[in-house]
C-alpha positions as CSV (number, residue, x, y, z in Angstrom):
1,X,61.8,139.0,-91.0
2,X,63.3,142.4,-91.9
3,X,66.7,143.1,-93.2
4,X,69.2,144.7,-90.7
5,X,70.1,147.3,-93.5
6,X,68.1,148.6,-96.4
7,X,69.3,148.9,-100.0
8,X,68.8,152.7,-99.8
9,X,71.2,152.8,-96.8
10,X,73.8,150.8,-98.7
11,X,73.4,153.0,-101.8
12,X,74.2,156.0,-99.6
13,X,77.6,154.4,-99.0
14,X,78.7,154.7,-102.6
15,X,81.5,157.2,-102.9
16,X,82.4,156.9,-99.2
17,X,86.0,156.3,-98.1
18,X,86.4,153.6,-95.5
19,X,89.0,151.3,-93.9
20,X,88.6,147.5,-94.1
21,X,91.2,145.1,-92.7
22,X,93.7,148.0,-92.5
23,X,93.4,149.1,-96.1
24,X,91.7,152.3,-97.4
25,X,88.8,151.7,-99.9
26,X,86.2,153.7,-101.8
27,X,82.7,152.1,-102.1
28,X,81.9,152.0,-105.8
29,X,78.8,149.8,-106.2
30,X,76.2,147.7,-104.6
31,X,75.2,144.3,-106.0
32,X,72.0,142.6,-104.9
33,X,72.5,138.9,-105.7
34,X,74.1,138.2,-103.3
35,X,73.9,141.5,-101.5
36,X,77.4,142.9,-101.4
37,X,79.4,146.1,-101.3
38,X,81.9,146.5,-104.1
39,X,84.9,148.6,-103.3
40,X,88.2,149.6,-104.8
41,X,91.5,150.4,-103.0
42,X,91.9,154.1,-102.6
43,X,95.4,153.8,-104.1
44,X,95.0,150.9,-106.5
45,X,98.0,148.9,-107.5
46,X,98.8,148.5,-111.1
47,X,99.2,144.9,-112.3
48,X,100.0,143.4,-115.7
49,X,97.4,141.3,-117.3
50,X,98.7,138.5,-119.5
51,X,97.2,137.0,-122.6
52,X,96.5,133.3,-123.1
53,X,100.2,132.7,-123.9
54,X,101.5,134.4,-120.8
55,X,102.8,137.5,-122.5
56,X,102.3,140.9,-120.8
57,X,99.2,142.4,-122.4
58,X,98.0,145.5,-120.6
59,X,98.0,147.3,-117.2
60,X,95.0,146.7,-115.0
61,X,94.0,148.1,-111.6
62,X,93.8,145.5,-108.9
63,X,92.3,146.0,-105.5
64,X,88.6,145.6,-106.3
65,X,86.8,143.6,-103.6
66,X,83.4,142.4,-102.8
67,X,82.2,142.5,-99.2
68,X,79.2,140.4,-98.3
69,X,76.5,142.5,-96.5
70,X,74.3,139.8,-94.9
71,X,74.9,136.4,-93.4
72,X,73.7,133.5,-95.5
73,X,70.2,133.4,-93.9
74,X,69.9,137.2,-94.3
75,X,69.1,137.9,-90.7
76,X,72.3,139.6,-89.6
77,X,75.0,141.8,-90.9
78,X,77.9,139.7,-92.2
79,X,81.1,139.7,-90.0
80,X,83.1,140.9,-92.9
81,X,80.8,143.9,-93.4
82,X,81.1,144.7,-89.7
83,X,84.8,145.2,-90.2
84,X,84.2,148.4,-92.2
85,X,85.3,151.5,-90.3
86,X,84.1,154.8,-91.7
C-alpha cells in the first residue's frame, strides 16, 4: 500500500501560505508520528500566558495548529487536510 502523498511533497509545503477553515495560515513544519502539517496563523493573536498561580506571566503567540495528513489507516488523505486551499 502506497501513501497518497510523500514526505518530500509535504516538506515542499513548508513556507506556503494557505487558507484552512476560512483562516490564513503559513505551513511551518511537518511531523511524522502521526503525520501532520503544523501551521501558524498568518496574523497570530497575542495571548497572555499565566503562571501556576494564575498571574499574567508573558505574551505568547496563539494560532499554531496541527492538521492530520492521513486517515488512521494511512490509505487516504485526511478530510481535515483536504480542507487546505492554496
